[in-house]
C-alpha positions in Angstrom: 176.2 173.9 56.4 178.2 173.9 59.7 177.2 170.2 60.4 178.0 169.2 56.9 181.4 170.8 57.2 182.1 168.9 60.5 181.0 165.6 58.8 183.3 166.3 55.8 186.3 166.9 58.2 185.4 163.8 60.1 185.4 161.7 56.9 188.8 163.1 55.9 190.3 162.3 59.4 188.7 158.9 59.4 190.1 158.2 55.9 193.6 159.3 57.0 193.3 157.0 60.0 192.2 154.0 57.9 195.1 154.7 55.4 197.6 154.6 58.3 196.2 151.4 59.7 195.9 149.8 56.3 199.5 150.7 55.6 200.7 149.2 58.9 199.0 145.9 58.3 201.7 145.1 55.8 204.5 145.8 58.3 205.2 145.5 62.0 206.1 149.2 62.0 203.4 151.5 63.3 203.5 155.0 61.8 201.2 157.7 63.1 201.0 161.4 62.4 200.0 164.3 64.6 198.4 165.8 61.5 197.5 163.0 59.1 196.1 165.4 56.5 199.4 167.2 56.2 201.6 164.3 57.0 203.4 166.2 59.8 204.4 165.1 63.3 205.6 161.6 62.4 205.9 159.0 65.1 207.5 155.5 64.7 206.8 152.5 66.8 208.1 148.9 66.6 208.1 146.2 69.3 210.7 143.5 69.1 211.3 140.7 71.5 212.5 142.5 74.7 213.3 145.7 72.8 211.5 148.5 70.9 212.1 151.3 68.4 210.8 154.9 68.4 211.7 158.2 66.8 214.3 160.5 68.4 212.9 163.0 70.9 214.3 166.3 72.2 214.9 164.8 75.6 217.4 162.2 74.1 220.3 164.6 74.1 221.9 163.1 77.2 221.6 159.6 75.8 223.3 160.6 72.6 226.0 162.3 74.5 226.7 159.1 76.4 226.6 157.0 73.2 228.3 159.2 70.6 230.9 160.4 73.1 231.9 156.9 74.0 235.4 156.0 72.7 234.6 152.2 72.7 231.4 152.7 70.7 232.9 155.2 68.2 236.2 153.4 67.5 234.7 151.4 64.6 232.4 154.1 63.3 233.0 157.0 60.9 236.3 158.6 61.8 236.7 156.3 64.9 236.5 159.4 67.1 233.8 160.5 69.6 231.4 163.2 68.5 231.9 166.7 70.0 229.6 167.2 73.0 228.8 170.7 71.7 227.6 169.2 68.4 225.2 166.6 69.7 222.3 169.0 70.7 222.3 170.4 67.1 222.2 166.9 65.7 219.3 165.8 67.9 217.4 169.0 67.0 217.9 168.1 63.3 216.5 164.6 63.7 213.6 165.8 65.7 212.8 168.4 63.1 212.7 165.8 60.4 210.2 163.7 62.2 208.2 166.9 63.0 208.1 167.6 59.2 207.0 164.1 58.4 210.4 163.1 57.0 211.3 159.5 58.1 215.1 159.9 57.7 215.7 161.1 61.3 217.6 158.8 63.6 215.6 156.3 65.6 216.2 155.2 69.2 216.4 151.5 70.3 215.1 150.9 73.8 215.3 148.0 76.2 213.2 148.0 79.4 212.1 151.5 78.4 215.7 152.8 78.5 217.5 154.0 75.3 220.4 151.6 74.4 221.2 152.5 70.8 220.1 153.9 67.5 219.3 152.9 64.0 219.2 155.1 60.9 218.6 155.1 57.2 219.8 158.4 55.6 219.8 159.6 52.0 223.2 158.7 50.4 224.4 159.9 47.1 222.2 158.6 44.3 218.4 158.6 43.8 216.7 155.9 45.9 219.9 155.2 47.8 220.3 155.2 51.6 223.0 154.5 54.1 222.5 152.5 57.2 224.0 153.4 60.6 223.5 151.6 63.9 225.2 151.6 67.3 224.7 150.3 70.8 226.0 151.3 74.2 228.6 148.8 75.4 226.3 147.4 78.1 223.8 146.3 75.4 226.3 144.7 73.1 226.7 141.0 72.8 223.0 140.3 73.4 221.9 140.0 69.8 220.4 143.5 69.7 222.7 144.7 66.9 221.6 141.9 64.7 217.9 142.4 65.7 218.2 146.1 64.8 219.7 145.3 61.4 216.9 142.8 60.8 214.3 145.5 61.7 215.9 147.9 59.2 216.1 145.4 56.4 212.9 143.5 56.9 210.5 146.1 58.4 211.7 149.7 58.2 213.1 149.8 54.6 210.1 148.0 53.0 207.7 150.3 54.9 209.6 153.4 53.6 209.5 152.1 50.0 205.9 151.1 50.1 204.8 154.5 51.3 207.1 156.3 48.8 205.6 154.2 46.0 202.1 155.1 47.3 201.1 151.5 47.8 197.9 150.8 49.7 197.2 154.5 50.0 196.0 157.3 47.8 199.1 158.3 45.8 198.2 162.0 46.3 198.4 161.7 50.0 201.1 164.1 51.4 203.0 161.4 53.1 203.8 159.7 49.8 205.8 162.8 48.6 207.4 163.2 52.0 208.7 159.6 51.8 210.3 160.2 48.4 213.2 161.7 50.4 216.0 159.6 49.0 217.2 161.9 46.2 213.6 162.6 45.2 212.7 158.9 44.8 211.3 156.1 46.9 213.9 154.0 48.7 215.3 151.2 46.6 218.8 150.5 47.9 220.5 150.2 51.3 224.3 150.9 51.4 226.7 150.5 54.2 230.4 150.2 55.1 232.3 148.4 57.8 235.9 148.4 58.9 237.6 145.1 58.0 238.6 144.8 61.7 234.9 145.0 62.8 234.2 141.4 62.0 230.8 141.1 63.8 229.5 144.0 61.9 230.3 142.9 58.3 229.4 139.2 59.1 226.0 140.5 60.2 225.5 142.3 56.8 226.4 139.0 55.1 223.7 137.2 57.2 221.1 139.7 55.8 222.1 139.1 52.2 224.1 142.3 51.6 226.7 141.9 48.8 229.8 143.8 47.9 229.1 147.1 46.2 230.2 147.6 42.6 233.9 148.8 42.5 234.5 152.2 40.8 237.9 151.1 39.6 238.5 147.5 38.4 242.0 148.0 37.0 243.6 147.1 40.3 242.9 144.1 42.5 243.6 144.2 46.3 244.8 140.7 47.2 245.1 139.5 50.8 245.3 135.8 50.1 248.8 135.6 51.6 247.9 137.5 54.8 248.3 135.7 58.1 248.1 137.8 61.3 250.9 135.8 63.0 253.3 136.8 60.2 251.9 140.1 58.8 250.2 141.7 61.8 246.6 143.1 61.7 244.8 142.9 58.4 244.2 146.7 58.1 247.9 147.5 58.7 248.8 144.9 56.1 246.5 146.4 53.5 247.6 150.0 54.2 251.4 149.1 54.0 250.9 147.2 50.8 248.5 149.5 48.9 248.2 152.9 50.6 251.5 153.9 52.2 253.9 156.3 50.5 256.3 153.4 49.9 253.8 151.2 48.1 255.1 150.3 44.6 251.6 150.9 43.1 249.9 153.2 45.5 246.1 153.3 45.3 243.8 156.3 45.4 241.8 157.1 48.5 238.0 157.3 48.2 238.0 154.8 45.3 236.3 151.4 45.5 238.5 148.5 44.5 237.8 144.8 44.0 239.4 142.8 46.7 240.1 139.1 47.5 240.5 138.4 51.2 242.6 135.7 52.9 239.9 133.1 52.3 239.5 133.9 48.6 236.2 135.7 49.2 235.5 138.7 46.9 235.0 142.0 48.6 234.9 145.7 47.7 237.3 148.0 49.7 238.4 151.6 49.8 240.3 153.9 52.1 237.8 156.6 53.0 239.6 159.9 53.6 237.0 161.5 55.8 237.0 158.5 58.1 240.7 158.0 57.8 240.1 154.2 57.7 239.7 151.2 55.4 236.1 150.2 54.7 234.3 147.3 53.2 231.4 148.4 51.1 228.1 146.5 50.9 224.6 147.1 49.5 221.2 145.4 49.3 218.1 146.1 47.3 214.9 146.9 49.2 212.1 144.4 48.7 
């Protein structure tokens, strides 16, 4: 009976191992678990050309302090202000705990030459199946194509891997990891959402390259038009939009936190809002996960 029990346990562990390997054959992302039977202790591995991705670890606190506390890095993100140094250990602990529980929505670290240089992240966002992407690099790693490579990894590798496991493809649908990957409002991942400041041209051009399109406006009764804008005459684009549509002296002042259709200076349609919590204008983009 004892030998039979050992053989049964071995078969379960072998099956779990095969399921992991089989799942990974469809993706360049390698996912492993400390306990495959429970789906806990998730580890992420991806090797790019000269760079790599892994899950956040507890010893990454100093790296995140250097990154999220950097004014140059944070000026185009969220509120445009550095994160409090006291808050960073709590954030890192939270991301580590997610991976420990088998939840794949913790923040991932980008490495170059075995040194952390940035992060990439898909987090639940609002509706069922919806996620928001975040990514950042230390200044020394910018301008080398890593930002574009990280976005390509998220779009072409990471998001499809999350969706496939959440749908239970190529694995027993009753496996615990399937339910754990339904962590986007209780459903498998189906949509990636993101924002970018109009002044952060490299960022939103990168989204365009990976076939992101403007999000659906929530108010289509007003159109933000910037076709007459020229920087030499009107100053920075964001200042022009705020003075024309969001200042107290604007004839038809628009609401904050509302997505409006917009036509930029080239006639290209966009979706734009003034996000109150970030205190900044943002273009809104999204892309279905394939």
